[in-house]
FIFI-198394 format. One line per 5 residues: number of its first residue (from 0); their letters; for each residue z, y, x of N, C-alpha, C, CB. Coordinates in steps of 0.2 Angstrom, whole numbers, plus 5000, padded with zeros to 4 digits. Glycine has a CB too. Example, Ala and Ser with C-alpha at 12.3 -4.5 7.8 and 13.67 -1.06 7.14 Angstrom:
// FIFI-198394
0 = AS = 5039:4972:5066:5039:4978:5062:5039:4984:5066:5045:4978:5057; 5035:4989:5064:5036:4995:5068:5039:5000:5064:5029:4997:5070
// end
This chain:
// FIFI-198394
0 = MYSVR = 5658:5416:5385:5659:5419:5391:5656:5426:5391:5655:5415:5397; 5659:5431:5395:5657:5438:5395:5656:5440:5402:5662:5442:5391; 5650:5443:5404:5649:5447:5410:5652:5454:5409:5642:5447:5412; 5657:5455:5414:5660:5462:5414:5658:5465:5421:5668:5461:5414; 5655:5471:5420:5653:5474:5426:5655:5481:5427:5645:5474:5427
5 = MRSAQ = 5657:5483:5433:5659:5490:5434:5656:5493:5440:5667:5490:5435; 5654:5499:5439:5652:5503:5445:5655:5510:5444:5644:5503:5445; 5657:5513:5449:5660:5520:5449:5657:5524:5454:5667:5519:5449; 5657:5531:5453:5654:5536:5458:5658:5542:5457:5647:5537:5456; 5657:5546:5462:5660:5553:5462:5655:5558:5462:5665:5554:5469
10 = GGAHE = 5656:5563:5458:5651:5569:5457:5645:5567:5452:5647:5570:5464; 5647:5562:5448:5642:5561:5442:5639:5554:5443:5636:5566:5443; 5635:5552:5439:5632:5545:5439:5628:5544:5445:5628:5544:5432; 5627:5537:5447:5623:5536:5453:5616:5539:5452:5623:5528:5454; 5613:5538:5446:5606:5540:5444:5605:5547:5445:5604:5538:5437
15 = VGGRH = 5610:5552:5445:5609:5559:5446:5612:5561:5453:5612:5563:5440; 5613:5556:5457:5615:5558:5464:5623:5557:5465:5614:5565:5465; 5626:5554:5461:5633:5553:5462:5635:5549:5468:5637:5550:5456; 5640:5550:5472:5641:5546:5478:5645:5539:5476:5646:5550:5483; 5642:5534:5478:5645:5527:5476:5652:5526:5478:5641:5522:5479
20 = ISGAE = 5657:5524:5474:5664:5523:5476:5665:5516:5476:5668:5527:5471; 5664:5512:5470:5665:5505:5470:5662:5502:5465:5673:5504:5469; 5662:5495:5465:5659:5491:5460:5662:5484:5459:5651:5490:5461; 5662:5481:5454:5665:5474:5453:5661:5470:5448:5672:5475:5451; 5661:5464:5448:5658:5459:5444:5662:5453:5442:5651:5456:5447
25 = RIVSQ = 5663:5451:5436:5666:5445:5434:5663:5442:5428:5674:5447:5432; 5663:5436:5427:5661:5432:5421:5668:5428:5419:5656:5427:5423; 5670:5430:5413:5676:5428:5410:5676:5426:5403:5682:5434:5411; 5681:5423:5401:5682:5421:5394:5684:5427:5390:5687:5415:5393; 5683:5427:5383:5684:5433:5379:5692:5435:5380:5683:5431:5372
30 = DMVEQ = 5696:5430:5380:5703:5432:5381:5705:5436:5387:5708:5426:5380; 5700:5436:5392:5702:5439:5399:5698:5446:5399:5700:5435:5404; 5694:5448:5394:5690:5454:5395:5694:5460:5396:5685:5454:5389; 5699:5461:5392:5704:5467:5392:5707:5467:5399:5709:5467:5386; 5710:5462:5401:5714:5462:5407:5709:5464:5413:5717:5455:5409
35 = TTNAM = 5703:5461:5413:5698:5462:5418:5695:5469:5418:5692:5457:5417; 5694:5472:5412:5692:5479:5412:5697:5484:5415:5689:5481:5405; 5703:5482:5413:5709:5486:5415:5710:5486:5423:5716:5484:5412; 5709:5480:5426:5709:5480:5433:5703:5483:5436:5709:5472:5435; 5698:5483:5433:5692:5487:5436:5693:5494:5436:5685:5485:5432
40 = LERAF = 5696:5497:5430:5697:5504:5430:5702:5506:5435:5700:5506:5423; 5707:5502:5436:5712:5504:5441:5709:5504:5448:5718:5499:5441; 5705:5499:5449:5701:5499:5456:5697:5505:5457:5696:5493:5456; 5693:5508:5451:5689:5514:5452:5693:5520:5453:5685:5514:5446; 5699:5520:5451:5703:5526:5451:5707:5526:5458:5708:5527:5445
45 = SHTRG = 5708:5521:5461:5712:5520:5467:5709:5518:5473:5718:5516:5465; 5702:5518:5474:5699:5515:5479:5699:5520:5485:5691:5515:5477; 5699:5516:5491:5700:5520:5498:5694:5525:5499:5701:5515:5503; 5688:5524:5496:5683:5528:5497:5684:5535:5493:5676:5525:5494; 5689:5535:5488:5690:5541:5484:5691:5539:5477:5684:5546:5485
50 = KADFI = 5693:5544:5473:5694:5544:5466:5688:5545:5462:5700:5548:5464; 5685:5540:5458:5679:5541:5454:5680:5546:5449:5677:5534:5452; 5675:5549:5447:5675:5553:5441:5669:5551:5436:5674:5561:5443; 5665:5546:5438:5661:5543:5434:5662:5535:5434:5653:5544:5436; 5663:5532:5429:5665:5525:5429:5661:5522:5423:5672:5523:5428
55 = NIVVE = 5657:5517:5424:5653:5513:5419:5655:5506:5419:5645:5514:5421; 5657:5504:5413:5659:5497:5413:5655:5494:5407:5667:5496:5411; 5652:5488:5408:5648:5485:5403:5651:5478:5402:5640:5484:5406; 5651:5476:5396:5654:5470:5394:5648:5466:5390:5660:5470:5389; 5646:5461:5392:5640:5458:5389:5641:5450:5388:5634:5459:5393
60 = KIQEN = 5640:5448:5382:5641:5441:5380:5635:5437:5384:5641:5439:5373; 5637:5431:5387:5632:5427:5390:5632:5420:5387:5634:5426:5398; 5626:5417:5386:5625:5411:5383:5627:5406:5389:5618:5410:5380; 5632:5401:5388:5634:5397:5393:5628:5392:5396:5640:5392:5390; 5624:5391:5391:5618:5386:5394:5613:5390:5398:5614:5383:5388
65 = KVQEV = 5614:5397:5399:5610:5401:5403:5613:5401:5410:5608:5407:5400; 5619:5399:5411:5623:5400:5417:5621:5395:5422:5631:5400:5416; 5619:5397:5428:5617:5393:5434:5623:5392:5439:5611:5396:5437; 5624:5386:5441:5629:5385:5446:5626:5384:5452:5633:5378:5444; 5629:5387:5457:5626:5387:5464:5632:5385:5469:5623:5393:5467
70 = PLLSV = 5631:5382:5474:5637:5380:5479:5639:5385:5483:5634:5374:5483; 5646:5385:5484:5649:5390:5489:5646:5389:5496:5656:5389:5488; 5645:5394:5499:5642:5393:5506:5648:5392:5511:5639:5400:5509; 5647:5388:5516:5652:5386:5521:5654:5393:5525:5650:5381:5526; 5660:5393:5527:5662:5400:5530:5664:5398:5537:5668:5402:5526
75 = QTVSV = 5661:5403:5542:5663:5403:5549:5664:5410:5551:5657:5400:5553; 5669:5411:5555:5671:5417:5558:5670:5417:5566:5678:5419:5557; 5666:5422:5568:5664:5422:5576:5669:5427:5579:5657:5423:5577; 5671:5427:5585:5675:5431:5588:5671:5436:5592:5680:5428:5593; 5671:5443:5591:5668:5448:5595:5673:5453:5597:5662:5451:5591
80 = CDVPV = 5672:5457:5602:5677:5462:5605:5676:5469:5602:5677:5461:5612; 5669:5471:5600:5668:5478:5599:5662:5478:5594:5668:5482:5605; 5660:5484:5592:5655:5485:5587:5648:5483:5591:5655:5493:5585; 5646:5486:5597:5640:5483:5599:5639:5476:5600:5639:5486:5606; 5644:5472:5602:5644:5465:5602:5643:5462:5595:5650:5462:5606
85 = GRHTA = 5647:5465:5590:5646:5463:5583:5639:5463:5581:5651:5467:5579; 5636:5469:5582:5629:5470:5579:5624:5466:5583:5627:5477:5580; 5625:5465:5589:5621:5460:5593:5622:5453:5590:5622:5460:5601; 5628:5451:5589:5629:5444:5586:5626:5444:5579:5637:5443:5586; 5626:5449:5575:5623:5448:5569:5615:5447:5569:5624:5455:5565
90 = QSVLA = 5612:5451:5574:5605:5450:5575:5604:5443:5577:5602:5455:5580; 5608:5440:5582:5607:5433:5584:5607:5428:5578:5612:5431:5590; 5612:5429:5574:5613:5424:5568:5607:5425:5564:5620:5426:5565; 5605:5431:5563:5599:5432:5558:5593:5428:5561:5597:5439:5558; 5592:5428:5568:5587:5425:5571:5587:5417:5570:5586:5426:5579
95 = QAGVT = 5594:5415:5570:5595:5407:5569:5593:5405:5562:5602:5406:5571; 5594:5410:5557:5592:5409:5550:5585:5409:5549:5596:5414:5546; 5581:5412:5554:5574:5412:5552:5571:5419:5552:5572:5408:5546; 5575:5424:5553:5572:5431:5553:5569:5433:5560:5578:5436:5551; 5564:5436:5560:5561:5438:5567:5565:5443:5570:5553:5440:5566
100 = SLAAQ = 5564:5444:5576:5568:5449:5580:5566:5456:5578:5567:5448:5587; 5560:5457:5576:5557:5463:5574:5560:5465:5567:5550:5463:5573; 5560:5460:5562:5563:5461:5556:5571:5462:5556:5562:5455:5551; 5574:5459:5560:5581:5459:5561:5583:5466:5564:5584:5454:5566; 5579:5469:5569:5580:5475:5571:5579:5481:5566:5576:5477:5578
105 = IGMTA = 5574:5480:5562:5572:5485:5557:5578:5485:5552:5565:5483:5554; 5580:5479:5550:5585:5479:5545:5592:5482:5548:5587:5472:5543; 5594:5481:5554:5599:5484:5557:5599:5491:5557:5601:5481:5564; 5593:5494:5559:5592:5501:5560:5592:5504:5553:5585:5502:5563; 5589:5501:5548:5590:5503:5541:5597:5505:5539:5586:5499:5536
110 = LLSLA = 5601:5500:5540:5608:5501:5538:5611:5506:5542:5612:5494:5539; 5610:5507:5549:5613:5512:5553:5610:5519:5551:5612:5510:5560; 5605:5519:5548:5601:5526:5546:5603:5528:5539:5594:5525:5547; 5607:5525:5536:5609:5527:5529:5613:5533:5529:5614:5522:5526; 5611:5538:5525:5615:5544:5524:5621:5544:5520:5610:5550:5521
115 = DSMGG = 5621:5539:5516:5627:5537:5512:5627:5530:5510:5628:5542:5506; 5632:5527:5508:5632:5520:5506:5627:5518:5500:5639:5517:5504; 5625:5512:5500:5620:5510:5494:5624:5506:5490:5614:5506:5497; 5623:5507:5483:5626:5502:5478:5623:5496:5478:5626:5506:5472; 5616:5495:5480:5613:5489:5480:5610:5487:5487:5607:5490:5475
120 = AMLLC = 5605:5483:5487:5603:5481:5493:5595:5482:5494:5604:5473:5494; 5593:5483:5500:5586:5483:5502:5583:5476:5503:5585:5487:5509; 5577:5475:5501:5574:5469:5502:5568:5470:5507:5571:5466:5495; 5569:5466:5512:5564:5466:5518:5561:5460:5519:5568:5469:5524; 5554:5460:5521:5551:5454:5523:5554:5451:5530:5543:5456:5525
125 = AVTGR = 5556:5445:5530:5559:5442:5535:5555:5441:5541:5562:5435:5533; 5548:5442:5541:5543:5442:5546:5542:5449:5549:5537:5438:5544; 5540:5453:5545:5537:5460:5547:5543:5465:5547:5531:5462:5543; 5548:5464:5543:5553:5469:5542:5551:5475:5537:5554:5473:5548; 5545:5474:5534:5543:5479:5529:5547:5479:5522:5535:5478:5527
130 = RLDDT = 5549:5484:5520:5553:5485:5514:5549:5483:5508:5556:5492:5513; 5551:5478:5503:5547:5476:5498:5549:5478:5491:5547:5468:5498; 5555:5481:5490:5557:5484:5484:5556:5491:5483:5565:5482:5483; 5556:5493:5477:5554:5500:5476:5560:5504:5473:5548:5501:5471; 5566:5502:5475:5572:5505:5472:5575:5511:5476:5577:5500:5471
135 = GSRGV = 5572:5513:5482:5574:5519:5485:5582:5518:5488:5574:5525:5481; 5585:5524:5487:5592:5524:5490:5597:5520:5485:5595:5531:5490; 5595:5518:5479:5599:5514:5475:5600:5507:5477:5597:5514:5467; 5594:5504:5479:5594:5497:5481:5594:5492:5475:5600:5495:5485; 5593:5486:5476:5593:5481:5471:5601:5478:5470:5589:5475:5472
140 = RVSRM = 5603:5479:5464:5610:5477:5463:5611:5470:5461:5613:5481:5458; 5615:5466:5464:5616:5459:5463:5622:5459:5457:5619:5455:5469; 5620:5455:5452:5625:5456:5446:5625:5449:5443:5622:5461:5441; 5630:5449:5438:5632:5443:5434:5633:5437:5438:5626:5442:5429; 5639:5437:5441:5642:5431:5445:5649:5431:5445:5639:5432:5452
145 = DIADE = 5652:5425:5447:5659:5424:5448:5660:5417:5451:5663:5425:5441; 5667:5416:5451:5669:5409:5454:5670:5404:5449:5675:5410:5459; 5667:5398:5449:5668:5393:5444:5676:5391:5445:5663:5387:5445; 5678:5390:5451:5685:5387:5452:5689:5392:5456:5685:5380:5455; 5692:5397:5453:5695:5403:5457:5701:5400:5461:5697:5408:5452
150 = QGVTA = 5705:5395:5458:5711:5393:5462:5708:5389:5468:5715:5388:5457; 5703:5385:5467:5701:5381:5472:5698:5385:5478:5695:5376:5470; 5694:5390:5476:5691:5395:5482:5697:5399:5485:5686:5400:5479; 5702:5401:5481:5708:5405:5484:5711:5400:5489:5712:5407:5478; 5713:5394:5487:5716:5389:5491:5712:5388:5498:5718:5383:5488
155 = LLADR = 5706:5387:5497:5701:5386:5503:5702:5392:5508:5694:5385:5501; 5701:5398:5505:5701:5404:5510:5708:5405:5512:5699:5410:5506; 5713:5404:5509:5720:5404:5511:5721:5400:5517:5725:5403:5505; 5719:5394:5517:5719:5389:5522:5716:5392:5529:5716:5382:5521; 5711:5396:5528:5708:5399:5534:5711:5406:5536:5701:5400:5533
160 = GINNT = 5716:5408:5532:5719:5415:5533:5715:5421:5531:5721:5415:5540; 5710:5420:5527:5705:5425:5525:5705:5426:5517:5698:5424:5528; 5710:5425:5514:5710:5425:5507:5712:5433:5505:5716:5421:5503; 5707:5437:5504:5707:5444:5502:5701:5445:5498:5708:5448:5508; 5702:5451:5494:5697:5453:5489:5690:5454:5493:5699:5459:5486
165 = HVREA = 5690:5457:5499:5684:5458:5502:5680:5451:5503:5685:5461:5509; 5683:5446:5506:5680:5440:5507:5678:5436:5501:5685:5436:5512; 5683:5436:5496:5681:5432:5490:5675:5435:5487:5687:5432:5485; 5675:5442:5486:5669:5445:5482:5663:5444:5486:5671:5452:5481; 5663:5445:5493:5657:5445:5497:5654:5438:5497:5658:5447:5504
170 = LVLAS = 5659:5433:5497:5657:5426:5498:5653:5424:5491:5663:5421:5499; 5656:5426:5486:5653:5424:5479:5646:5427:5479:5657:5427:5473; 5645:5434:5481:5639:5437:5480:5634:5434:5485:5640:5445:5482; 5636:5432:5491:5632:5429:5496:5629:5423:5494:5635:5429:5503; 5634:5419:5491:5632:5412:5488:5626:5413:5483:5638:5408:5486
175 = KVAAA = 5627:5417:5479:5622:5418:5474:5615:5421:5477:5624:5424:5469; 5616:5425:5482:5610:5428:5485:5606:5422:5489:5612:5434:5490; 5610:5418:5492:5607:5413:5496:5603:5408:5492:5612:5409:5500; 5605:5407:5486:5601:5403:5481:5595:5406:5478:5606:5400:5476; 5593:5412:5480:5588:5416:5477:5581:5413:5479:5588:5423:5478
180 = PGMVA = 5576:5413:5475:5569:5411:5477:5567:5414:5484:5564:5411:5472; 5565:5411:5489:5562:5414:5495:5567:5417:5499:5557:5418:5493; 5574:5417:5498:5579:5420:5502:5579:5417:5509:5585:5421:5498; 5579:5421:5514:5580:5419:5521:5587:5420:5524:5575:5422:5526; 5589:5426:5523:5596:5428:5525:5598:5435:5523:5596:5429:5533
185 = ELCWS = 5604:5437:5523:5607:5443:5521:5611:5446:5527:5612:5442:5515; 5611:5452:5528:5615:5456:5533:5619:5461:5529:5611:5459:5538; 5626:5461:5530:5630:5466:5526:5636:5468:5530:5632:5463:5519; 5638:5474:5529:5645:5476:5530:5647:5481:5525:5645:5479:5538; 5653:5482:5524:5656:5485:5518:5656:5493:5520:5663:5483:5517
190 = DDPEY = 5657:5497:5514:5657:5504:5515:5665:5506:5514:5653:5507:5509; 5669:5501:5513:5676:5503:5514:5678:5505:5521:5681:5497:5511; 5682:5511:5521:5683:5513:5528:5688:5509:5532:5686:5520:5527; 5692:5505:5529:5697:5501:5533:5695:5494:5534:5703:5501:5529; 5689:5492:5532:5686:5486:5533:5680:5485:5537:5685:5482:5526
195 = TTGYV = 5680:5483:5543:5675:5483:5548:5671:5477:5549:5678:5485:5555; 5673:5471:5546:5670:5465:5546:5664:5465:5542:5675:5459:5545; 5658:5463:5545:5652:5461:5541:5650:5454:5541:5646:5465:5545; 5645:5452:5539:5643:5445:5539:5635:5445:5539:5646:5442:5533; 5633:5439:5541:5626:5436:5540:5627:5430:5536:5622:5435:5547
200 = ASPAG = 5623:5430:5530:5623:5424:5526:5616:5421:5525:5626:5425:5519; 5616:5415:5524:5609:5411:5523:5611:5405:5520:5605:5410:5530; 5606:5401:5518:5607:5394:5515:5611:5390:5520:5601:5391:5513; 5611:5391:5526:5615:5387:5531:5622:5389:5531:5612:5388:5538; 5624:5395:5528:5631:5396:5528:5633:5404:5529:5635:5393:5534
205 = YVRIP = 5639:5406:5528:5642:5412:5528:5645:5414:5535:5646:5414:5522; 5643:5418:5539:5646:5419:5546:5649:5426:5546:5640:5419:5551; 5655:5427:5546:5659:5433:5547:5659:5435:5554:5666:5432:5544; 5658:5442:5554:5657:5445:5561:5662:5451:5561:5650:5447:5563; 5667:5451:5564:5672:5457:5565:5668:5463:5569:5678:5455:5568
210 = HCKPL = 5670:5469:5567:5668:5475:5571:5660:5476:5570:5669:5474:5579; 5658:5476:5564:5651:5478:5563:5650:5485:5562:5648:5474:5557; 5655:5489:5561:5655:5496:5561:5662:5499:5563:5654:5498:5553; 5662:5505:5565:5668:5508:5567:5674:5509:5562:5667:5515:5570; 5680:5508:5563:5685:5509:5559:5685:5516:5556:5692:5508:5562
215 = GSLLG = 5685:5517:5549:5685:5524:5546:5678:5526:5544:5687:5529:5551; 5673:5522:5545:5666:5523:5543:5666:5522:5536:5661:5519:5547; 5662:5527:5532:5661:5526:5525:5654:5523:5523:5662:5532:5521; 5651:5521:5528:5644:5519:5527:5644:5511:5527:5639:5522:5533; 5640:5509:5523:5639:5501:5522:5633:5500:5518:5646:5498:5520
220 = GRVFF = 5631:5494:5518:5626:5492:5514:5623:5485:5515:5620:5496:5515; 5618:5483:5511:5616:5476:5512:5608:5476:5513:5617:5472:5506; 5606:5471:5517:5599:5470:5518:5597:5462:5516:5596:5472:5525; 5593:5461:5512:5591:5454:5510:5584:5453:5514:5590:5453:5503; 5583:5448:5518:5577:5446:5521:5574:5440:5517:5578:5444:5528
225 = VKPDV = 5568:5441:5515:5564:5436:5510:5558:5434:5514:5563:5439:5503; 5555:5428:5512:5549:5425:5514:5543:5430:5512:5548:5418:5511; 5538:5431:5516:5533:5435:5515:5529:5434:5509:5528:5436:5521; 5529:5427:5506:5524:5426:5501:5528:5425:5494:5521:5419:5502; 5535:5428:5494:5539:5427:5488:5536:5432:5483:5546:5428:5490
230 = DIDIV = 5537:5430:5476:5536:5435:5471:5542:5440:5470:5535:5431:5464; 5542:5446:5472:5547:5450:5473:5550:5452:5466:5545:5457:5476; 5546:5452:5461:5549:5453:5454:5553:5447:5452:5543:5454:5449; 5552:5441:5454:5556:5435:5452:5562:5436:5456:5552:5429:5454; 5562:5438:5462:5568:5438:5466:5573:5444:5463:5567:5440:5473
235 = KDYLS = 5570:5449:5461:5574:5455:5459:5577:5453:5452:5570:5461:5458; 5573:5449:5448:5576:5447:5441:5582:5442:5442:5570:5444:5437; 5581:5438:5447:5586:5433:5448:5593:5436:5451:5584:5428:5453; 5592:5441:5455:5598:5444:5458:5601:5448:5453:5595:5449:5464; 5598:5452:5449:5601:5457:5444:5603:5454:5438:5596:5462:5443
240 = HQPVL = 5599:5448:5435:5600:5446:5428:5602:5439:5427:5594:5447:5425; 5601:5435:5432:5603:5428:5431:5611:5427:5432:5600:5423:5437; 5614:5424:5426:5621:5423:5427:5622:5417:5432:5624:5422:5420; 5627:5418:5436:5629:5412:5441:5636:5411:5442:5625:5414:5448; 5638:5405:5442:5645:5403:5444:5644:5399:5450:5648:5399:5438
245 = VGLTY = 5649:5401:5455:5649:5398:5462:5654:5393:5462:5650:5403:5467; 5651:5387:5464:5656:5381:5464:5659:5380:5471:5652:5375:5461; 5663:5375:5471:5666:5373:5478:5662:5369:5482:5673:5370:5476; 5657:5366:5480:5653:5361:5484:5649:5365:5489:5649:5357:5480; 5651:5363:5496:5647:5367:5501:5640:5364:5501:5650:5365:5508
250 = R = 5635:5369:5503:5628:5367:5504:5628:5362:5510:5624:5373:5506
// end
C-alpha cells in the first residue's frame, strides 16, 4: 500500500508564501499509484481556485500492519436558509458536541478572520478557545487517509443524494479526525468558491450545514476543538502521520 499526497499552490510553495490551491490524499495499491498521481495533477491544474504553479506529490510506502481502521461517521444534513443561520447552527451543534460557547465563538471568529485559506487546521481548546498548535497560518495538516470500501461509501452517499468529491473527502477526513486522542469536535467549510456547505463533526456524527459562507468566497478552513488536558504533540502526530482507512461501520 502507498500513501499518495498532493498539495498545490500559486505563487510558489506554501512555505514561502504561496497561495493554497488544492490538496488530496489517497492510500492505494501499487498498481493504482500512476492513475492516482495523474488524477491529482489534473486536479491541481484545473481547480476552481486557480491554476497551480507549485505542485508537490509524495508517494510513500506504508506498512499494512501500521494502518488503523476507524469507523465512518454517521451523516446528517440540516436545513438552513442563509449564512447567518448556517453559522448560528454550526455553533449550536458544536455546543451539543461539548464545545463551550466561548470556544465555539472564538473558533468561528478565527475562520472568519482568515486573510486567506489555510491548508491545515487550527487546534483550539474546547473549553477556553485558546489556540494550542504552533503552526501559524499553515495549520496542522491531516494526512495519510482513505476509504476502506470505496464502493460501499459511494453507494451510501448516493442513496442520500450527496455523492460528490467534497462530501466524500471531507467525511473521510472528519472520520479520521474524530478518532484522534482528545478530539471533541471539528468546524469546517471549504475554500472552493462554488461550495458553501460546511460541517460540524464529532464522535457523535457528521452534520452538514448549507450556507456557512457566501457563494464565491475563496476563504475556508478548519478548526479542531480538543480537550484541555490532551497531549497536543500526540494529537498532531496522529493527524499528520497515522495511516487510517475509514470503514463503513457507523460509530
